[in-house]
C-alpha positions, 0 to 999 in steps of 0.5 A: 715486064719492065716497070714504067713510071705509069705502072709504079704510080698505079701500084702506089694508088692500089696500095693507098686504096688498100690501106684506106679501104675497110675490110668487108669480107672475112675468111674462115680459119679452120683447125682439123682435129680428130675427136675420140668418141669413146673406148671399147675394151678389147683383147687385141691391141696389135693386129697379127691376122685377119682372125685378130681383126675379125675378133675386134670388128665383130665386137664393134659391129655386134647387134647392127641390123644395117650395113655399116662400113668401118675403117681400122687405123693401124700404126707401122707395127700394126698396133691398133690406133682406133676404129672409125664408123665411116657409113651406116647404110640400109639392110643391103648397102652402104654408101662409101667414098674414098675421101671418108675412108681415108680422112680418119687414117690421115688425121690419126697418122695411120700407116695402114688400114683394115677395111670392114663392113658387115652383111646383115644377111649373115653371108660374108661372101663379097658382092661385085660391088664389094670387089669394085669398091675394094679395088677403088679404095686400094688405088686411092690408098696407093696415091695417099701412101696408106696401105690397105692390109685387108678388107674383111666382111663380117657375117653371122659369126663368120668372115671373108678376108680379101687378103687371105683370098689374095684379092687385094 
């Protein structure tokens, strides 16, 4: 496009109009932060196995009468950065979306995560929905560059590990 005298005049008029026009709208400016809600004492600061993760998760979920979904954020050496309660559901289900799972992982600079939820019924075996959700979250993690090390289902002092069963 070549500039002509007419185009230059129009641009000059627009610039003058901008200078004299008062601002009528405002754009919000956000700062995204991760807020610590508390601390939980634990014997495990580095996760070496599904059994280690289960110990921490069982303590965190203890006494829950509804299904809860938790993401455990880990650093490059599997050091525990923190836990985030993603969702609290009903007696038999919990709504989980990838955006809510990966938000705390990204904000805490986690290189990997361990997913977990409980089954208040006490039976830790995964349902078809659990398997489908895990597959969906693994795909999302690949896109984001955050590896899912495991998905652990906690139930009545027992657990099911997707990693131990080669289901990831």
